[in-house]
N, C-alpha and C positions, 0 to 999 in steps of 0.2 A: 371226410365228412360228407354226407349226402344231403343235399338241399332240394326239397320239393317246392317248385314254384307254382303258385296259383295262377289261373288264367289271367286274372287282372294284372299281374306282374308282367306276364309275357306280352299283353297288349300294350302296356305302358312302354315296354322296352322295345317292342318290334313293330310299332305303328309308324304312320307318316309324320307324326308330330315330333317336336323337339323333346328329347328324353328328359324327364324331370331330374334335377340335380341329385336328389337323394337316391334315385335308382341308379344313376351313373356311379355315384360314390359306392353303393352296395356292390355293383358288379365289379368295380375295380378292386375292392377288398376280397371278394370271392375269388377273382382271377389270381391275385397275389398269393392267396392261401392255397390255391389249386383245389378248391372244394368242387365236388361233383354236383352239377346242376341237373336235376331230372324233372320230367313232367309226367303227368298222369295221362293215360290214354283218353280219359274223359274230357281233359282240357282240349285235346285235339277235336274231339266231338263238339265241344262248345264253340270253337273257332269256326268249324264248318257250318254252324248255324248262322253265321254272319251274312246278312242279305246283300251286303256290298261285295259282290264277287271278286272284284279286283283286289280289294283289301284282304279278303279271305285268302285269295291265292298267294298274295305277298306274305301274309302272316304264316301260312302253312309252309311256305318255302324257307322262311327264316328259322322256324323252330326246328328244322332238320339239324341245326347245330347243337340241339340239346338231346339228351339221352331220354328215351321214352321208357318208362317202367314196363317191362315185358310181362312180368307176373305180379299181380296185385291181389291182396286179400279182399274179400268181399264183405263189406259191413253187414249186409242183410243176413248173412249166415251166422252172425254172432248175436244171439238174442240178448245177452247181458249188455252189450254195447248199445244196441238199439233201444233198449228199455230205458237208458239213461238220457236219451234225447227225445225231443218232441217228434211226433209223426211228421214226416216230410210233406209239405204242402204242394210242392211242385218239383220239377226236374232239377232245378238249381239246388234245392235243399238236399236232394238225394246225392248229387255230385259232391256238395260240401261234406256230407257224412262220409263218403268214400275217401275223400282227401284226408279227413281227420283220422280215418281208420288206418291209413298208412303210417301215421305218426303213433297212433295208439298201439299198433302192432309192431313198432320198431323197424318198419321197412325203410323209413328214412329218418334222419336225425332231426330235422326241422322242416316245418312247413312255413313258407313266407307268403304273406297275403296282405292286400290292401283292404280286404273285406272285414270290417269291424264286427259284423254279425258272426262271421266265422271265428274270429278271435274270441268273441263273447261265448260262443258255443264251446270253444275249447277250454275256457276258463272254468265253465261249469263242470267239465269233465276232469279238471285238474291237470290239464296238459300245458306245461310251461313252455313247450317247444313249438307252439304255434304262435308266430310273432309277426309284427309289421316290419317293413323294410327299415324303418328308423330304429326299431329295437334291435334288428339284426346288425345294423351298423354299430350300435353300442356294444353288443355282445361280441361280435367277431373282431372288432378293432383291438380287443384285448389280446388277440393272438398275433398281431402284427408287431414287428420290432419298432420300439418307440424312438423316434428321432426328433420330434418337435417338443418344445417347452412352451406351454401356453400360460398366460396369466389367468388367474381364478376369476370366473364370473360370480356375480353376487346379486341378492335381493337388495333393493334399497327403497326407502320411502321418499316419495316426492309429492308435490302438490299438483292439482289438475292443470294449472297453467304451465308447468314445467315439462309436460309430456309432449313429445313430437308426434303430432297426429298424421304425419306422413310416413310413419314407420309402417312396413308391410303388415304387421300384425293387425292393423286396423282395415285392411283392404276388404276382407269378407264382411266385416261389420258395416262398412260404408255401402256395400252392394246389397246386403240383406235388410238393412235398417235405413231407408232413405232419410229418416230423421235423426240419424246418429249424430251428425255434426252439430245439430242444434242443442244437443244435450251437454256439449262440452264447453269449457272455457274458450272464448270470452263470453259465451252466451249465458253463463252463470248457473246452468242447471247442475253441471259438475262444478261445484263452486271453487273459488280460488284456494280455499283452505281445506278442501276435501283430500284425504290421504289416498295416495295411489301407490300400490306396492308393485314394483317391476323387477323382473330378472333380466339382466342385459348381458349379452355375450361379449366376446373379445372384439367384435366388429361394431359394437355399440347398437346392436339390433335388440329389440325387446322380444325376449323369448317367451315370457309369461307375465300375466298382469292380473292384479286382484284389486277391486274397489269395494270395500265394505261400507255399509251405512246402517245406523241404527234407526229404526222406524217405530212409531207408536201404532197401536191398533187402529187408530183413525186414519192412518196414511196408507194402509194396505188396500189393494183393489181386488181382493178375492175373499171367498168365505173360508175362514180358518176353522178346522175341526177341533181346535183346542183353544183354551183361554190364555191370554197373556196381555201385558200392558205394553211391552216393548219387545221387539224382535230384530234379529240381525238380518239384513237383506244383503246378498251378494249381488251388487249391481252389475259387476263385470267380472267374469271368470274366463280366462282366455289363455290358451297355449298356442304358440305359433307352430305352423307345420314343420318348420325347420328344427323344432325342438322336441318333437314327439319321441318318446322312448327314454326321455331323461327323468321320468317320474315327477315332472313339475306339476301335473295335475294333483297328485297326492300331496305335494308340498303346499299347493294353494288351499286344499281342504284343511290341512293341518293348521295353516295360518288363520283361516276363517274361524276354526274352532278356538284357537288361542284368543282371537279377538272377542269371541263370545264369552269365553270363560273370564277374561279380564274385565268385561263389562257386565258380568252377572246376568247373562242371558241364557235362556234355556232352549230357545228355538232359532233355527236358521232357515232361510228359504232363498230360492233363486227361481227365475223364470227362464224359459228356453223354448225355442221352436225346434222340436225333435226332427232330425233329418233321417233319410233312409239308412245311411251309413254312419250312424251317430256314435262318437266315441265318448261323449260327455255323460250321457244317461247311464250306461253300465258302470262307469267310474263312480258317479255320486251314489248310485244304488247300492254299491258295494260298501259304502260307509253310512247307510241308513237314510239317505234322501228318498222320499217316497212321493209319487204323483198323487195330488189331492184335488186336482181340478184345473180350471183355467181362469185367467184374470180377464179384466175388461178388454184387453187387447187380443184376447184369445191365445195368449201364450200359456204353455203348460207350467204349472207351479209345482215345484218340488220342495217339500218341507221336511226338516229333520229336527229331532229332539236329541240333546246331548245328555239328557238325564232321563232315566227310566221312571215312569209314573209309579206312584205308591201302590197301584192296583196290579202291578205286574205279577202274572201267575208264576209262582216259584215252585209249584208242584209238578206240573208236566210242561217242561220247557226245554228248549235247545240252547245250550251254553253259548255256542258260536253265533247263533242267530241274535241272542241278546247283545253280544259284543258288537255285532255288525249294526244292528238297528239303532242302538244308543251310543255308538262310539263317540267319545272315548270311555264312556261308562263301561263296566265289565262286572261279571259275577265273580264273587270271592267267597262263596259260602263253603259248606262242608263237602260239596261234590267235587271240588277241585283241590289239587295239592299246590304247595308253594315251594319254590326252589331258588337257592342262591346260585347264580351263574357267573363264574369268574371269566373275565376277558381282558387281555393285555392291552395296554394303552394304544398301541399301533392300530389294532383292529376296532378298539372302542372309538377312536377318533374318526375312523372311516365309516363305521356303522352309525354312530351318533354325532355327526359333526355339529349339530345345533345344540349340543350340550356344553355348558360352561360352569363347572363346579364352583366358580368364584362369584357368580351373579346371584344376588338375592331374589330376583324375580325372574319371570319368564318373558317379560315384555320385550326385551332386546332380541329374543330368538327369532323374531320376524326378520331381522336384518342379517342373520348369520350367513357366512359364506358356505356354499355348497358345491364343491368342485366335482363330486361324483354323483351319479344318478341314485345310487343306493342311499346316499345321505338324505336325498330329497324325499325318499319313500317312506311310507308308513309300514308297508309290507316288507319284511326283512328276513334274512336267513342267518343262522348261527351253526357253525360246524365245530365238532369236538370229537376227541378220542374217548370221551367218557363212556364207560360201560354202565349203563343204567336202564332198567326197564320200568322205572317208576313214572317217568314223564308221560302225560296223556294230553290229548286234544283239550283245550280250555284251561289247562294249568297256568299258574302265574309264574313268570320268570322275573327274578330281581337281579339285575346285572351289576356285578361287582367289578369295578375297575381296579385291577391289581397293580402291583409294582410301585406306581408313583403316588396317585391320589389315595388308593386303598380305600375306596368308598362305594357304597351301593348308590347308584346314580339314576337308574332307569327301570321302568316296569313295562313288561310285555306280556302278551297272551298267546299261548301256543295255538297254531292253526293246523299244523301237520307235523308228523314225526316219521323219519325213515332211519332204521338202524342197520348197523354192520355193513355199510357200503364200502366197497374197495375199488369200484370201477369209477375212475376219474371222469369219464365221459358221462356216465349216469348222473354223478353228482353235479356236473356242470349244467346238464339239461334240467335237473330238478330245481336248481337255484338260479337259473339263467337270468330271470327278471328281477332278482332281488339281492344277489350276493355281492359282498365287498371283496371276496376272495378272487385273486387273479387265477388264470389258468395254471400257471406254474405253482402257485400256492396249493391248489387242489391236487395237482399231480404229486406234489411232495408229501402232503399230509395223508393222502389216500393209500399210502403204502401200508398203513394200518387201518383197521376198520373204523369207519366214521359214522357218528351220529349226526344227522341233519335235522334241525329244528327250524321250521318256517313259522314265523310269529309276526304279530302286529305290535308296533310300539304304541304304547298308550300314554305314559307319563314320564317326564323327567322329574327328579326330586328337587324341590326348592331347598330343602336342607338335607344334602346327601349324608348318609349314615356311615360313619367312619368305622374302620376296623376295630379301634379301641372301644368305640361305643358298643359294637357287636359283642366284644369280649366282656365288657362291663355288664351288659344286660343278660349275659349267659346265653346268647343266641348261638354263639360258636364257642369252640374250646381251643382253637388254633387256626393256622393258616387255611384259607379257602383255595384248595388246589384243584378241585373238580366239582361238578354239579352236586349240590347238597340240598336234600329236602329238609325243610324246617316246619315246625308246628304252626298252627293257625294263631296261637297266642303270640309267638315270636314274630310272625308276619305282621300282626297288627301293631306291634311295638315299632316295626320298621316304617310302616306307612303313616304312622301318627305324624301330623304336621306336614305331611308330604302329599297325601291324596285326600281331598275333601270327601267326606263320607257320602255326599250326595252323588258321587260318581261310582259308588260301589253298590252292587245289587246282591243282597244276601237275605 
């Protein structure tokens, strides 16, 4: 495995200061796995620009331990690649593009960087192998021999007065918002009865935190471009540095949307001071939060609707863009196909750990245990030996849990399709940020051609549709052993009483 390290990783690793714990952990894993660490010639050029000559000299001497890529492809010579990116505004943008091109051209297996802008740029290109150090730890740890047994961390609901304000997750908030402490119990702004959802790890540290609040139109302090009586405000949306890469941000978004649905709210908003290397804005943008202006404190306001307006253009539209902008709403008209997708209980439990077929409502899903990062995510991957050319981007997937429950439980929307893959390494890279399959699983199943479906999870069913019901309604004629396309009429039989029509666009 060949890993390209961005300049910011080298500086973190090789400077005068104490090495951050997550960088130490990453290097330990990489050394144990004996992966090759390489650097781009342009990274050396960046280090040479350091005006602190003593530090520059020290850093240049230390990076001699790394392999410098002798021959690198030039992004500027690839018009197709360049046309997918914005025109570079400075030398740093140009260097970023050259680093990305090494991944794009398969010169290296992964690019590891702390630069969120670079990761965002890679996401737009569909490059799953440009990752942060914490994501790298999550991915590469799978390759290590497992010797530790950990108790399962979980989300739990607490009240404001039960939260330990000395937890490290609050350090940046205290620094950036001097008035932060005055908002919390016992000062009564964060009231004693306010619900606070926290994700705590095995060391009792808060890894993620969500505080929702329902406000009336008279309580907001910004000009809204839409009409509403009540709206959900995300008062606090925070993932700790130590927990980046576990998809907890996606989990918080899912929880906030659940909260809005349960309370019959159409709009959600949050406020934020955008930083130079901001991870939050790209995340919320990918699920439809859009900048609409600033509030009285000059914070940026991001607003999202979970229901598409009745005036939505259905003549000339992008199916994926509709699903993104109004998530969890989705298009289910004649332009997309519908498919039954069988999944065995083992993988169903890993892929959808927040599903419980015996609960009549979704309310308790906010507190479900999530031991794996894929379970926290909205963006997921499904691997199959199915030979089908029928599935397309935007199509609807109805996941059927086989063997035990024998029920259709979950609905997802196709984001990307790759067919006939037999290279385990390529499959691993394609699904690195969203798969529940272990490295050994992928190696085993890739002996035969693999169909990879990248999809977004939209809804669990309140009333799972049983195998017997499918037979009775003539939706199927026998066991569901492979991906099966169904008619639009039968699809609507399945989602009846499970997906409120306000969330479907057709």
